[in-house]
N, C-alpha and C positions, 0 to 999 in steps of 0.2 A: 504493500500499499505506500509506504513512504518513497520508494523508488519512482511508482507511478505518480505521486504528486509531484516530485521532482521535475519528471520529464514534462508534465504540464505546465510547472513555472518556468521551465527554460523555453519551451514552445511560446508561451503567452509573452515572456519577456522580448522575444524577437519580434512577435506581433506588435507589442507597443512600440518598439524601437522604430518599426517601418511607420506607425502612425505619427508618433510625436518628435522625434530626434533622430539625429544620426548616432547619439549616444546610446549605448548599450544600458538599459535599466532595467532592474528586475521588480516586479510587482506581485504581491499577495493577492489573491482573487477568492471570492466567497460568492456564493449563489444564494438569494433569497428567492423564494417560491410562494406562490399560491396554487393551491388544488382543492376543486370541488370533488369530493369522494363520492359523491352519488349514492345516496342513501346507504351509508355505511350503518347498519343496524345490527344487532346482536340478535340471537334467536330467544331471547327470555322476554317475557310479557311484563312490561312495567304498567302497572294501574294507574300510575299518576301521569302518564302521558298517553296520547293516542297513537302508540307505535305499532296497533295493528292494521294501520293503513300502509304501513311501510312494505315494500315488495317481498322482502324475505320473511315476513310474518305472514304473507298472504298465501305462501306456498303451503302445501298439504305435506308434502315429503321432502326428505333430502336437506333440510336447513342447515344441518351441522356441515355436510359437506359444501354446500355453497358458501356459508359463511367463511369457512376456512380458504377456499379458493378465492373469494372477495378479497380478504386481507392480505392474502400473498400477492395478489394482482396489485393492490394498491402500493405493497412494500416495493414490488418491482419498479413501479413508475417513479416513486419516490427516489429509490435510489439511483435512476437513470438521469433525473432532472438536473442539467447543468453539468453533468459529469465530463462531457466531451472537452469543455473549456477549463474547469476548476479540477478536474481529477480528483472530485470527492462530491458525495451527496450534498443538498443543500445544507448551508448551516444553520438556515431559519426556514421554516415552513409553515405557513398559515394554512388552516383546512375548513371546509365547511362541510355540511350535511353528515355530520357525525351524530350518535345518538348520545354518547356519554363518554367519560374518561375511559372506560374499559375498552372499548373498541380501539381507542388509540394505543392502549398498553398492548394489546395484540399486534398491531401494526408494527410498532417498534420493537417488538419481541420477535418478529419474524428474522428467521436466520439472513435474509438479505441486507437488514438493518441493523442488526444486533450489535455489530462490531464498531456501529457509530455512536454509540452511548447517548442515545436522545434522552432529552427530559421533555415532559408534557406540562403546558399550562392549559388550563381548561376551567369553564364556569357553566352550569346548568343554566341555559335560557329559559324565558316563559313561553317559548314557541309552543303552540298547540301539539304539534306532532312529535315534540322533544328534539327538534333539529337544534344542534349547537355549532358554534364554531370553536377552534382550539388553535394552538401552536405547538410545534415540536421544535427542538434546537439541539445542536451539538453541544454538550457540556463544556467539552474542551476548548470550544471556540466563542461561546456566547453564554453570559453569565446574567441572567434576570437580576433586577434590582427591585422592581416595583410591578405589579400587576393589578387590574381592575378591570370590571366589566360594567358597561354602561348601557342601562335599558331605554329602549325606544318605545315611547308612548305615542302611538298614533291610534285613529279611530276611522271607522268605515264612514264613507262620505254619505252614505244614505240612512243607515241604521244609528249612527254615532255611538255604535258599541266598538269597545277597546279591542283592536286587533293584536292579538299577542304573536310576537315574532323574535327574531333571534337578537341578543344583546351584541354590542360592539366591544371587541377585546383588546385593551391597551396593556403593552408589555414594554417597560422600559429597562434596558440594560447595557451591559459592556460587550461589544464585539472586538475583541481582542483589544481591548483599552479605549476603544471610541464609544462613545456614549449615544445610543441611538433608541429611537421609539418606534415601535410596530404597532399599528392597528388593524386588526382582522375584522372584517366585514361580511356579512351574508344579508344584503338588502331585500325588502319584500318582493315577491313575486309579481309577475303581471296578470295573476288570475283575475278574470273579470274584465280583461283587456288592459293594454298599455295606458290609454288615456284614462280609464276610471281609477286605474292603480297608481297613477303617476304621483299623486299627492303623497303617498306613503313612502316612496323612494325620496322625493323632495324633503319629507322628513326625517329620513335617514341621513340624508346628504347633511342636512342642517345640524344633526347630532354629531357628525363625524367633523364638521367645520368648528363645532364648539370645542371638542376635544382637543383639534389642533390649535385651536386659537389659545385655550388654556395653557398648551405648552410652550405656545410663543411669547405669551405674556412673560412667562418665568424667564425664557430665554429666546430671543428673537432668531438666534443662529441654531436653533435645535435642529437635529437632524431626524426628521419624521418621514416614516414609510408607511402609506396607508393602502392596503391591499384587499382583494376580497371578489366575490361574486356579487357585482351591484345590480343585476338585472336590469341594467340600464346600459347603453353603449357610450363611448366617450363623447358624443356629440350631444346627449340628451341634457335636458335642463338641469337635472341634479348635478351632472360633472360639470358642465360648462358655465353655469350661471351660480349655482351655490357654492361648489368648491373652486369655481373659477381657475380650472385646470388649464394649463397651456400647452399647446402641441409643440411649440419651439422653445427650446433652451434660452435662446436670447431675449424671449418676451418675459421670462421668469424674473420677477423682483424679491427683493428679501421679504419673507413672510407667503411669497407666493408658492403654488403648486406646478409641478412638471408631470404631464402624462405622455409618456412615450407610446402609449397605444392608442392614440387618437390618428396618427399617420398609420398606424397599422390598420385599423379599420377603414380609413380612406382610400387604402389600398386594396381593399377588399377581403381582408384576411379576418378570421374570427376564431371564437373559442367554443361556440356551440352553434348548432343549427337547428331550424324549425320551420316546417313547411318550405323546403328548398331555398330558405334565406338564411345567411349567416350573420350572427350577431357576436360582438365582442364585450360579452357582460364581465369576463374576468379581467381584473386590471391591477397595475402595481404604480401607484404614483409618489412622489417625494417632493420634499421641500427644498428650495433653492441652495442652502448649504452643502448638499449633496451633489451639486453640479458644478463646484467651484475646481479650478485645474491644479490646486495645490493638493497633490498626493501624499503629502506627508501623513494624512489621515484618510480613511475610507471615502471615497467618490462614486458615484454612478459611472459605470462604464457602457452596459448596452442593455437592452430589454429583448426579450423573446417569448415566442409561443411553442411550448414543446409539443410538437404535432408529429412524432415520428410516425412511420408507417404502420408498425404494430398496434397504434392507438386509432387506427381508421378502420371503419368498417369497409369488407372488400366486396361485398355482395348484397343484393336484395334492394328494397326500397329504400333503405338507409344508406346506400353505398357513398362513401366520401364523408358520411357525417363521423364525429366521434364514436368510437365502438363502446357503445353504454354497456353496464352490466346487466340491466333488467329491461325487458321489453316482452309486450305479447304475454303477460303474466307467469313468466318464467326467467330464468337465469340464462344468459348468453354466453357466459365464459368471458365477457368484456371488462372494460374498466370503469369508464365514467362518461356521461353524456356530455363532458367538457373537458377541453384540453387545459393542462396546467400553464402557467404563466411563470417567468423568473427572469431575474436581473442579475448582473454581476456587479458587485462593490470591489473596487480595485484600491491598492495600498503600496506605495512603493516602499520597499525595504533596501538596506544597505547590502 
């Protein structure tokens, strides 16, 4: 493993040399990623939530085998994200559509991930189905200092009844000496249509902005990364008007937010598909201090969608879509109905 990391470091050093100068420089590189794990529920009925509606609980037979395969599939993808460039699994990974902490324990204890010594950060959300967000991190690379969950209070436009949805997770910690803040999101769905449900995601964006603002009041130069399944594209009101995220680095001022995925979306790329149309709901955004060119601390290098061939459906009516785990009331052997997204952070080393 150490030899593999060394090889990737050397390759990356040459790459950076070509980009920025004729002088050879060496850079440390870490992957930060987000992945919607598509209904990662266990096989135990929890009477406090409506987990009976999860695909695995609706199966009459073979639940245990399906669950083991699902967990292993998630571990396989996580181990692969960013490995081409970093020579390592993600240092930090935000996740959505998990039922509880227990399923995350099973994922990080899969043989493909066990050697990375991941820690888990998780809170139970008030979501009706019991869907939560969470985060895993390599303990040798990232050390959490403070964690909190932030509840979203939203209401149905017609009935005015409260809609119970996912909390937003805030984690502050040291990435090999650099203080960073990570917010993990899973905003309300488009159930009932995009227009009718829009106000709920606007509410989620306002909560996200309040969290970011509170961190920037304490430190205007705070390195903040907000990631998640937003159920909105980079051009929608929630992202463009509420978060005021910019598509170009040069337009991002202090306390501003940069969204590298807006240009992905405008190029026709997506992370999930529905009715023959691609959406880019999964995004990673960051504040201006991560865009500086002083690489004495970790800075943003590049963003990606992890859409490798094995994650794509090969045949049938969903050909070309993400190879999802559950369809037609059964387990497909697939992975998720979303592609993961990830970024590289780099730091110059002696």
